[in-house]
N, C-alpha and C positions, 0 to 999 in steps of 0.2 A: 548127832546136830538136829537140831530143833527148828522146822521151818515155820514161818509166820502162819496167821490163820488163813491165808489165802490158799486156794487149791493150787497145788503144784501137779504139772503133768509133763509127762514126757513124749515128744513128737518125734516118730521115727520115718526117714524118708529113704527109699532105695531109687538108684537108677542103674539099669544096665550098661555098663562101659567095659567095652573089650571082653575078656575072659571071665572076670570077676566083678560082681556088680558092686557099685559104690554105696555104701551105708552111713547115714549121718543121723545124729540125733541131737535134739535141744530140750534142756530142761527149762521151763518157761512158767510163768504165772499169767500170761498173756491169754485171753479169751477169745481170740479171733480164730478163724478156721486154721487149719494145719498149714495150708499154702501160704497163707499170709505170714505165718510166723517163720517160716523160712525164707519168705522175700524180705521180712524185716531185717533179719540176722544177717543175710548176704549181703544186703546193702550196707549194713552197719560195719560188716567185716571190709567191703570195698572202700567205705571212707576211712576206716582205720588204716587200710593200706595205703592211701594216698598221703594221709599225714605222715607216716611213716616214711614214705619216699622223699616226701619235702624236707624231712628233717636231716635226712642224710644227703640230700642236694645242696644242702646250706653248710655241710662240713667242708 
């Protein structure tokens, strides 16, 4: 796979949850700080979930 000329970076986050830590990662070209990257993608995921719930409510 050939990536565009933008720099691609991988952002990794961990959170201690119960017995095992929760690990997540995002591959992005955003240039904002790591915390902002996860805020952005978490909000995006929440919005997509609301859209999905709305589509099923109309069925």
